[in-house]
C-alpha positions in Angstrom: 81.7 116.9 91.2 79.4 119.4 93.0 78.0 122.3 91.0 78.5 125.9 91.8 74.8 126.9 92.3 75.7 130.6 92.7 77.5 130.7 89.2 74.4 129.0 87.8 71.8 131.4 89.3 71.5 133.7 86.1 71.1 130.7 83.9 68.3 129.1 86.2 66.4 132.5 86.1 66.7 132.6 82.3 64.9 129.3 81.9 62.4 130.2 84.5 59.3 131.6 82.6 57.3 132.3 85.7 57.1 136.0 86.5 59.4 136.8 89.5 57.8 137.9 92.5 59.1 141.1 94.3 61.2 139.2 96.6 62.8 137.1 94.0 63.4 140.3 91.8 65.1 142.2 94.6 67.3 139.3 95.5 68.2 138.6 91.7 69.6 142.2 91.5 72.4 141.3 93.9 75.2 140.7 91.4 78.4 141.6 93.1 79.6 137.9 93.9 79.1 137.0 90.2 81.1 140.2 89.1 84.0 139.1 91.2 83.8 135.6 89.9 84.1 136.8 86.4 87.1 138.8 87.3 88.6 135.7 88.8 89.1 137.2 92.3 86.1 135.8 94.1 87.5 135.1 97.6 84.9 133.1 99.3 83.2 129.5 99.6 86.4 127.7 98.5 86.0 123.9 98.4 88.7 122.4 100.5 89.6 118.7 99.6 91.2 117.9 102.9 91.1 118.3 106.7 91.8 121.8 108.4 95.6 121.6 109.0 98.8 124.0 108.3 98.4 122.5 104.9 95.1 121.9 102.9 94.3 120.6 99.3 92.4 123.1 97.1 91.7 122.2 93.5 94.2 119.2 93.8 97.0 121.7 94.9 98.7 121.9 98.3 98.2 125.3 99.9 99.4 126.7 103.2 96.7 127.6 105.6 96.9 130.8 107.4 93.3 131.5 107.6 92.1 128.8 110.0 90.9 129.4 113.7 92.2 126.0 114.7 94.8 127.8 117.1 96.1 124.8 118.6 96.2 122.7 115.6 94.0 120.0 116.9 91.5 119.2 114.1 93.5 116.3 112.9 95.0 115.1 116.4 94.4 111.4 116.5 93.0 111.4 120.1 90.2 113.7 119.0 89.3 111.4 116.0 89.5 108.4 118.3 87.1 110.1 120.9 84.8 111.1 117.8 84.8 107.4 116.8 84.1 105.9 120.1 81.3 108.3 120.7 79.7 107.3 117.5 79.9 103.7 118.5 78.3 104.1 121.8 75.6 106.8 121.0 75.2 106.8 117.2 75.5 110.0 114.9 73.0 112.4 116.7 71.0 113.0 119.8 67.7 113.5 118.0 66.1 116.2 120.1 66.8 119.3 122.4 68.8 119.0 125.5 65.4 120.1 127.5 63.5 117.0 126.2 65.3 113.9 125.0 68.4 115.1 123.6 70.5 115.3 126.7 73.4 112.7 127.1 75.6 111.9 130.0 78.3 113.1 127.6 76.9 116.7 127.5 76.5 116.8 131.3 80.2 115.7 131.7 81.2 118.2 129.1 79.5 121.0 131.0 81.3 120.2 134.2 84.8 120.2 132.5 84.0 123.4 130.7 83.0 125.2 134.1 86.2 123.8 135.5 88.2 125.1 132.6 87.1 128.5 132.7 86.9 128.8 136.6 83.2 129.1 137.0 80.7 127.0 139.1 78.4 125.8 136.2 78.0 125.9 132.4 75.5 124.8 129.6 76.3 123.8 126.0 74.5 125.2 122.9 74.5 123.7 119.4 76.8 126.6 118.2 78.8 129.6 119.6 76.3 131.9 117.6 73.4 130.4 119.2 75.0 131.1 122.7 74.8 134.7 122.1 71.4 134.9 120.2 70.1 132.8 123.2 71.6 134.0 126.2 71.5 137.6 125.6 67.8 138.3 125.1 67.0 135.8 128.0 68.7 137.8 130.6 67.4 141.3 130.0 63.9 143.0 129.5 62.3 146.0 128.4 63.5 148.4 131.0 67.1 147.0 131.0 70.3 147.9 129.0 72.7 146.2 126.8 76.1 147.8 126.2 78.4 146.7 123.5 81.7 147.6 121.8 81.2 148.7 118.3 83.6 145.8 116.9 81.9 143.1 118.7 81.1 139.8 116.7 77.9 139.6 114.6 76.3 137.0 117.0 76.4 139.7 119.8 74.8 142.1 117.8 72.1 139.6 116.6 71.4 138.7 120.2 71.0 142.3 121.1 68.4 142.7 118.2 66.4 139.9 119.7 66.4 141.4 123.1 63.8 143.9 124.2 66.4 145.9 126.1 67.8 149.4 124.9 71.1 148.6 123.3 73.8 151.2 123.3 77.3 150.9 121.5 80.7 152.4 122.6 83.7 153.2 120.5 86.2 150.3 120.4 88.2 149.9 123.4 87.4 153.4 124.3 86.8 153.6 128.0 85.6 157.2 128.0 83.1 156.2 125.5 82.1 153.3 127.6 81.5 155.6 130.7 79.6 158.2 128.5 77.3 155.4 127.7 76.9 153.8 131.1 75.7 157.2 132.4 72.7 156.9 130.3 71.7 153.7 132.2 69.6 153.4 135.4 71.2 151.7 138.3 67.6 150.4 139.3 67.6 148.2 136.2 69.8 145.4 134.6 72.8 146.8 132.7 74.8 144.0 130.7 77.9 144.9 129.2 79.0 142.3 126.3 82.3 142.3 124.8 84.7 140.1 123.0 87.5 138.9 124.9 89.9 138.7 121.9 88.4 140.6 118.7 88.0 138.4 116.0 89.1 140.5 113.1 91.9 142.7 114.4 93.3 140.4 117.2 93.4 142.9 120.0 92.2 142.2 123.7 89.2 143.9 125.3 90.2 146.2 128.3 88.7 143.9 130.6 90.5 145.4 133.7 88.9 148.8 133.1 85.7 147.5 131.8 85.3 145.8 135.2 86.1 148.8 137.3 83.4 150.7 135.2 81.0 147.9 135.7 81.4 148.0 139.4 80.9 151.6 139.5 77.7 151.8 137.4 76.3 148.4 138.9 76.5 146.5 135.7 77.2 142.8 134.9 79.8 141.8 132.3 79.6 139.1 129.8 82.9 138.1 127.9 82.6 136.4 124.4 85.9 134.3 124.6 85.5 132.4 121.2 89.0 133.3 120.3 90.4 133.7 123.6 90.1 130.1 125.0 93.0 128.0 124.5 95.0 130.9 123.4 95.3 133.3 126.5 95.2 132.9 130.2 96.8 130.2 132.3 96.5 127.0 130.6 94.4 128.8 127.9 91.6 129.5 130.3 90.7 132.7 128.5 90.7 136.5 128.7 89.3 136.8 132.1 91.8 134.6 133.5 94.4 136.5 131.7 93.4 139.6 133.7 92.9 137.9 136.9 89.2 138.8 136.8 87.3 135.4 136.5 85.4 136.2 139.6 84.3 139.6 138.6 83.4 138.4 134.7 79.7 137.5 135.3 79.3 135.2 132.2 82.2 133.7 130.1 81.1 132.4 126.7 83.0 130.2 124.3 82.9 128.0 121.1 84.1 124.7 120.1 85.1 125.5 116.6 88.3 127.4 117.3 90.9 126.0 119.7 88.5 123.0 120.7 88.3 121.7 117.2 84.7 120.7 117.1 81.3 122.3 116.8 79.1 124.0 119.4 79.3 126.6 122.1 78.8 127.2 125.9 78.2 129.8 128.7 79.6 129.6 131.9 78.6 131.6 135.2 77.1 130.8 138.7 74.7 128.0 139.3 71.7 130.4 139.5 72.4 132.1 136.2 73.0 128.9 134.3 69.9 127.4 135.9 67.9 130.4 134.3 69.4 130.2 131.1 68.9 126.5 130.7 65.1 127.1 131.2 64.6 130.3 129.3 67.3 130.6 126.4 65.0 129.9 123.4 68.1 128.8 121.2 68.9 126.3 123.5 65.4 125.1 124.3 64.2 124.7 120.6 67.5 123.4 119.1 68.9 120.0 118.9 71.8 119.3 121.1 75.4 118.8 119.6 76.1 115.4 118.2 77.8 112.9 120.6 81.1 113.1 118.4 81.1 116.7 118.9 81.0 116.6 122.6 83.4 113.8 122.8 85.9 115.7 120.7 85.8 118.6 122.8 86.5 116.6 126.0 89.4 115.1 124.1 90.7 118.6 123.4 90.7 119.8 127.0 92.6 116.8 127.9 95.2 117.8 125.3 95.3 121.3 126.5 95.9 120.3 130.0 98.4 117.6 129.3 100.4 119.5 126.4 101.0 123.1 127.8 103.9 123.5 125.2 101.3 123.5 122.4 100.2 127.0 123.7 103.8 128.0 124.0 104.5 127.1 120.6 101.4 129.1 119.3 103.0 132.2 120.9 106.5 131.4 119.4 104.9 131.2 116.1 102.7 134.3 116.6 105.7 136.5 117.8 107.9 135.2 114.9 105.2 136.1 112.3 104.7 139.4 113.7 108.3 140.2 113.6 108.8 139.0 110.0 105.6 141.0 108.7 106.7 144.3 110.6 110.2 143.9 108.9 108.6 143.7 105.5 106.7 146.9 106.2 103.1 145.4 106.8 100.9 147.5 108.9 99.5 144.8 111.6 97.6 147.2 113.8 97.3 146.7 117.6 97.2 142.9 117.5 98.2 141.2 120.7 97.2 137.6 119.7 97.6 134.9 116.9 95.1 136.9 114.8 97.2 139.2 112.7 95.4 141.7 110.5 97.4 142.8 107.7 95.8 146.2 106.7 95.3 146.7 102.8 92.7 149.3 102.7 90.4 148.9 99.7 88.1 145.9 99.2 89.1 145.1 95.4 92.9 145.2 96.3 92.2 143.1 99.3 90.2 140.5 97.2 93.0 140.5 94.4 95.7 139.9 96.9 94.1 137.2 98.7 93.2 135.5 95.0 96.8 135.7 94.1 98.1 134.4 97.3 96.0 131.2 96.8 97.3 130.7 93.3 101.0 131.1 94.9 100.0 128.5 97.6 99.1 130.7 100.7 95.5 130.8 102.1 94.5 133.9 104.2 91.0 135.4 104.7 90.1 138.8 103.1 87.7 140.7 105.5 86.0 143.8 104.2 83.3 146.3 105.3 80.9 145.7 107.2 83.2 143.2 109.0 85.6 145.9 109.3 85.5 149.6 108.9 85.1 151.0 105.5 88.1 151.4 103.4 90.0 149.5 106.1 90.0 146.0 104.6 92.4 143.5 105.9 94.0 140.1 105.4 93.4 138.0 108.5 96.4 136.1 108.9 95.9 133.3 111.8 98.5 131.2 113.3 98.4 127.7 114.6 100.6 125.9 117.1 101.5 123.3 114.3 102.8 125.8 111.9 106.6 125.7 111.2 109.0 128.5 110.9 109.6 127.4 107.3 105.8 127.7 106.5 105.7 131.2 108.1 108.8 132.3 105.9 107.1 131.1 102.8 104.0 132.9 103.7 105.5 136.2 104.2 107.5 135.8 101.3 104.6 135.3 99.1 102.9 138.2 100.8 105.7 140.4 99.9 105.9 139.2 96.3 102.0 139.6 95.7 101.8 143.0 97.5 104.7 144.4 95.4 103.0 143.0 92.2 99.6 144.5 93.1 101.0 148.0 94.0 102.8 148.2 90.6 99.6 147.3 88.8 96.6 149.3 87.7 93.5 148.0 89.5 90.0 149.1 88.0 87.2 149.3 90.8 84.2 147.0 90.3 82.6 147.7 93.4 79.0 149.2 93.6 
């Protein structure tokens, strides 16, 4: 049995007679997680006792999973498991170095070729995680006199990549093209301007207006990078992503993706023209100074790409489930915003109410992710309800039934705020 070190924090400090330094003192004052734990509604770091699937085991009980990013339901596919086993048998458990030095395998080279082909670009390079793709690629491409422009609801990894860059960063209002053009007018056409945007926004499930973004990019001599972590395997022909969905692969300069969603592994990549990828492979510090992904992870992605190619009906089932769930949620009066993807936000509003509903849902056998500020706007907390191709209609019906039951119970209860 593993111990909960967060819960034991206060106890360990009590027995530590050494005076706390300023850093320790400041961090020890952070008590909000413990408060939620005491109230029985702490919604994070649940210890799952099974693999990711439509049904998982939590504290010995079966729970329906509607919080996973495994959109195509491949994490337990026998072909992926077998590919991982074969890779371990041939290459061992790790590559023991960075790609630049000794950690580059022929498996990584094959994966890069397949990924570039998948998204319709000449070349690609693989990073250890999707987060590292953005924190490595973005600062490597722009300098002190350049500009980065981002949607204000972009993923945290994009924001961190911008912080590491020396370029001037501007934000525009979410999917607001007038706001984007206003920001573009502040740039200088003589310098590099890079627009970085999520293809599918990970919290509220809406698509970037890539058609209009591309037009403005051309007008202001800007380049476009799309983070398609949640778009690959979901949108576009054969799951090729957001740029493909809009027919703008050629006009999208860089396409980023991750392996931890539809591709059911761990890692990430960036795809572009040969010259751009060559530059990134020799300048992105998050790539140069990180160990390469394990052989099993690379082999798993290759197997997932095979299945996406050979089983197109899997994506069709994902969209059938998505449309069915949206219709059911709307019929029950839930506000699901502007989602156009298998990520369905259920708007709740207050953090405490969102945590309470999420905790009660788990008690009733339904797992959804509560998302609160700063991941979403203040007082616009959501339950992030995600579909998989492998969900059944009966599972979706049960989830919606429990959502209604718990919502009605919480609405009729008196909740006391415990937030700072």
